[in-house]
N, C-alpha and C positions, 0 to 999 in steps of 0.2 A: 365704322366709327368716323364721325365728322370731326376733322381736325383743321378747320379753317382758321387762318390767322387774320387778325384785324388789319386794316390798311396801315395804321400807325406802327404796328408791330413789324410789318413787312418793310416799311421805310427805315425804321431803326435797324433792322437786321441787315439790310443792304449796305447801310453806311458802316456798321460794325464789321461786316464781312470784309469789305474792301480795306478798311482801316487796319484791322487786325492782321490781315494777310500781308499788307505792305509793311507794317511794323516788323513782322516776323522775317520778311525777306531782307529789308533794308537795315533794321536795327537788331540783327540776330544775336549779337553779343556773345558769340561762341556757343549758343544753345545747341544747334544741330552739328553733329560731327562733320568735319571737313567743309562746313559751309563757307568758311573764309576763302577757300580755293574756288568754290563754285561761283562766288559772288565777286571775284576779283575784277572782272571786266566791267560789270554794271557799276561797281563802286568807283571805277575810274571815270565813268560818265557823270556820276553824281558829284564827284570831286571837282568837276568843271562847271556843272549846271547849277549846283546849289550856291556857290560863291557868287556866280553871276546874278542869281536871284537876289542875294543880299545886297550886292553893289548897285546893280542897275535898277532894280524895282524898289527896294527898301531904302536905298541911299546910304548904306553903311560905308563909312569912309576908311576904316582901318582894314588891314589885311586879314582875311579870314583864313586861318590855318586849317588844313585838312589832314595833317599828319597826327597819329596818336600822341597824346600828351599825358595820359594817365587820368584825364578828366572825361566824364561822359556828359558833361554839361557845357561843352564849348559852343561858341557861336555857330559853328558848323553843325553841331548836333541839334541845336534848337531850330536852325533853318531847315534841316532835313525833316524835323517833325512838322514844321509849318507846311513844307512841300507835300508831305504825306497827307496832312489834313485837307489841303487844297485838292489833291488827286482823289481823295476819298469822297469829298463832297461832289465833285464833277462825275466821278465814276458811278457813285450810287444814284445820282440824278438821272444820268443817261440810261443806266440799267433799268430804272423804274419806267422810263418813257418807252424804251424800245423792246423790253422783254415781253414775252407772252404772259397773259394772266395765269396765275397759279394760286391754288388754295393755300399752300404753305411752302416753307423751305426746310422741311424736316431733314431731308438728305444732306443738303448743304450745311445745315446746322450741325449735324453729326461730324462732317469732315472738318468744319471750323473748330469744333471743340477738340477734335483729335489733334489738329495742328497746335492749338493753344496749350493743351495738356502736355504735349511733348516739349514745347518751347519752355514752359515754366519748369517742368520736371527735370529736364536735362540741365538747365541753367542752375537750378538750386541744388541739384545733386553735386555738381562741380563746386559750387560755392560752399556747400556743406563739407565736402571732403577737404577743401583747403583749410577750413577751420578745424576739422578733426586733427589734421596734421600740423595745425598751428603755424601756417605759413602766411596767412593774411595779416594777422596781428602779432608781430614779434614782441618779445619781452622788451620793456624799456631799456634802451641802450645807454651808454655813458653820457652821450649828448643830452638825452631826455632827462636823465637823473640829475645832471648838473645844471640844467636850464632853470632859470627863474620861473616859478609856477605861473605868474601872470603874463609871461612872454609867450606861452604856448598858444597856438591857434585853437579854435574850437575843434577842428578836425584832429589836431595833434593831441588835444586833451582826450578825445574819444578813443583814439588809437592807443594811448597810454593806458586808459582805463580797461579797454578790451584786451590789450596785449598782456596785462599783468597776470591774468588767471588762465591756466591751462584748462581747469575744470569748466569754466564758463564758455571757453571756446569749444570744448567737447559738447556741451549742452546745446549751444547754438548750432553747431554742425549737425548733430543728430536731428534737431528740429527741422533744419532745412532739407536734410536727406529724406525726411518723411514725405517730401513731395513725390516720392516714388509711388505713393498711393494714387496720385493723379493719373498714372499710366494704366490703371485698371478701372473699368467702368463701375464695378461693384463697390469699389472703395473710393470713388470719386468724391462723394459728399464729405467723408471724414478727412480725406486728403485736402479738400478745398478749405475746410475749417482750420486745420492745422497750418496750412500754407498761408491763409489770410492773416493769421496771427504773426507768423514769422516775417512775411513781407511787409506788413503794416509796421512792425517794429523797426525793420531796416529802413523803411521810408521815413519814419519819424526821426531816426538818428541822422539820416542824410539831410533832412530839412533843418532840424534844430541845431545840428553841429556843423552845418555848412560843408557837408561832404559832397563832392561833385559827381554824384551818381543819382541825383534826384529824378532825372527823367526815366531811367530804366527801372528804378525801384517803384515809381508810380505806375509805370506800365504793368509791372508784375502784379501790383495790387488790383488794378482795373481788370486785368485778365482773370485773376482769381475770383473776383466778384462776379464776373461774367459766367464762370463755370458754376459757381455756387447758386446763381440765380435760378437754375433749373429746379432747385429744391427750396426756394424761398418760402413758398406757401406751406409746404410740409414742416419746415423748420419753425415757421411762425406758429403753426398750430401746436407744435410740440413744446416750444419754450415759452410762448406767451399765453396761449389759450389752454395749455396743459391738457391737450387732447391726444388720444392715441392716434398715431399716424404711421405711415409707411413711406420711406424715401423712394423716389422714382429713380430708375436707371435709364440713362440715355439710350434710346432705341438705335440699334445698329442696322444698317441696310442688309438685306438678304444677300449673302455671299455663297458661292459654291464652296465645297469642302477644300478644294485646292487653293482657292483664294484666301480662305480663313487660315489654312496652314501656312501659306506664304506670309501673311500679316503677322501671325504669332511667332514664326521663326525670326522674321525681321525685327520684331519687338525685342526678343531676348538677345539677339546679337547686338542691337544698339544698347540695351541695358548693360550687357557685359562690357562693352566699350566704355559707356558712360560711368560705370561704377568700378569694375575691377581693374580695367586698364588704366584709368585715370588714377585710381588709388595706388597702383603699382608705381606709376611715374612720380606721384607726389611723395611716396615713401622714399624714393631715391633722392628727391629734392630735399626732403626733411633732413636726411643724413648729411647733406651738403650745406644747407642754408638754415636749418631749423635752430631753435633756441639752444639745443644741446650739441650742435655740430661743432667740430673743431674750428677754432678761430684762427685766421691767418695771423702770422706774427706781425704783420703791418697794422692790424687793427689796434686802435688806442687813441689816447689824447696827446696831442703835440702842442707845446707852448713855445711862443717866440722867446728867444733867449738873448738876442744881440741888439735889441732896441732900448736905448737908455731913456729916451723921452717918447712916450706913447701918445700919439695924436688920436682924437676920437674916431677917425676913420681908418686907423691902422689895424692890420690883422693882429689878433691876439692869440687865438687858439684854433687848431684844426682837430676835429673829431672824425676819425676814419671808422665808420660804423661796421663796414664789411668790405669785401674786396671790390665792391661796385659803387659805393656811395660814401660821401663825406659831408660834414657841415663845417663851415667857417664861421667863427665868432669874432666880432670886432670889438674894439675898445669901447665903442658907444652902445654896446649891447645888441647890435643888429646881427642877425644870423642869415646865412645864405647856404643853399644846398647845391652840391656838385655831384656829378657822376664821374667815375674814374676809368681811365684807360692806362694800360701799362706797356712799357717798352722794356722787356726783360733783358735785352742785350745792353741797353744803356743804363739800366736800373733807374728809370725815370717814371714818374706818375703824371699823367696829364689830367688836370682838373677842368671839367666842363660845367659851366653854370647851367643849372636846370631851367632857368627862366630866360637866359640870354645866350643864344648859341654863339655869339661873337666873343663872349667872355671866356677866354681860356688862358691857362698858365701852366707851367711845367716845373715840378720839383724833382730833384734827384734824391733817391732814398739810399742812405748808408746803413746797410744791415748791421755792420759791426757795432757802431755806437748808437744805432736807432735814432737817426736824425733825418730831417728833411731840409733841403737847402735849395734856394733858387730865387729868382726875381718874381715878385708878386705884382701882377698887372703892370703898372707904369713906373714901378720903383726903379731907381738907378743903382741901388745897392742890393746885395744878396741878403735874403732873410734866412736865418737858421732856426729851425724848430726842433726841439728835443722831446722825445717821447717820455712821458711821466710814468713812473711806477705807481699805479693806483692801488692803495691798500684799504682805502675807506670803503665801508659797506653802508649803503643807504638803508634807512628804515624800511622803505618799500621792498627791499630785497630780503630783509632779515625778520620782519614781523611774523610772517607765517599765519597758520590757522589755529584758532582756539575755540574749543567747545564751551569753555567756561570763561565768562567775562563779568567780573563783579561790577565794573563800570565801563562805559563806552571808551574804547581806545581810539579817539578821534583826534588826530594831529594835523 
């Protein structure tokens, strides 16, 4: 059988091969188990090389942070992508010049699809399980419920919408877990179709609600389209031309029985880790931090009680959402987020500003009368905040589900 590739197809494949492999290695995002430990030393090299590229070559004046910040769209991340594109262009160019002539890259294509399938599959299985256990999108807390609607950010609005419903989280999670079909060649086509829908939805939310995971979600969409491309012609004949067709299965290189056995055993061990082990760990985390987990006594709304005249920039309220994070609300309506550290011996809580590492202040917590007291930033006097006994139930918490609605209940 003659399976010669055209020159343009070879050029495109060489670029895609180098680019995809570099993305998987450098922007692994926890897809492969234990990859973080394998890539620790190379990442240290990138942490020095990439900021140099931004500063010396592109002329970026501000400091390029390399530490995790919760965002996947930092300057460092985009510079890494640019670096990968440059390496891919040069790598594929020199590959084409110095490689021996070949009819096709069938074998390399198989191995590339294998790496991409596992990259997407393992990443989405973990994403899906986090949604099944409802840990990614928590239910709206007191801070969100009492916040003025127009003051929420687009991402905050999306998180409130998605966090409201357990059922929708379960639906999203199961859809993402269906990426498990990508791990088997016979179900690759249906897995790619389902996964394209889920990743496209995630990508659009990230784009249009300004969620800083745009880069990785776009990569997942591109990778999925790459996998689906193997059956583009067959799917076009089926859905557009309405013709009888048969989907193709990616051809596997000829392996010995022992090699096949090794690959199969390795696959199911990885699947066990990616699914059951992760699910076990998340189930423990759900009991600790899920919507129905017992709340710490310190969680709640604390309002300033000892300021007679409130200036616009004065602290007004602190919302402690859980043991690790809090929001501060000021008289002018501004809100700032803080992470929390505890000193149990002194009964103090250290508030660390999420966006400014130099902004820290300490309050003492009085368990008996449920108060916070301390100096806030540069204040010369002590501020006292008293925990409020919240009895109000918001409509978002009480409305519930109704099969019958005589009129739309849109408030």
